[in-house]
N, C-alpha and C positions, 0 to 999 in steps of 0.2 A: 502496447508498448512493452509489456513483460515478455511477450513472445519474441519480439525483436531482440530484446536483451538476451534471451535464451539462445538465440541463433549465434550470438557471439561468445556466450559463456553459460554453460549448463548449470552453474551454481545458482542462477536466477530462477531455476525451477522451484526453489523453495518458496518463492513469492507466490506461486500458484497454490502451494500447499497451505500457506497461511491466509489464503484468500485476499491478497492485497488488492486484487481487482475490484473488490467491494468498495474500496475507498473512492473510486472514480465518481460515483454518484454524489458524494459529499462535496467534492471539488466543484463539479459542474452545477450541482444544486444550489450552492451558496454563491457562486459567481454569476450565474445567469438567472434572473428572476423568472418565475416566482420563487421565493425562498423555500427551501426544503425544510419540512418539519420532520423531526425524528423523535422517536421515543427514547427514554433514558436507557433502555436496554440496547437499542441500536447505537446510541452514542458511546456506551461503554465498550461494545464490540468494536466499533471503529477505532477507539483509542487503543484498545489492546492490539489490534492489527497494526496500527501506525507505529506503536512501540516496537513490535517485532520487525517491521520494515526498517526502522531506524537502527536497530541492533544489527541487522544484516548489512546495511550500508556501512556503518562504522567499522564492523569487523572486516569487511572487504577492503575498505580504505586503508586500514592498518596493515593488512597483508600486502597491499600493492605499493605502499610508500616506503 
């Protein structure tokens, strides 16, 4: 999905830099059994990435509204 977004707006390339694609396994792993088990380190990394994605989205929304 990130690559599709990049085709419309190059600003989305930053999501590759922050490794936002790593979050996919957490979405599918918790939605479709068996449940995904993660270490505390993996959980912290996922939270950090998610916070950066959120910052990117909010910043872009502010600029476009």
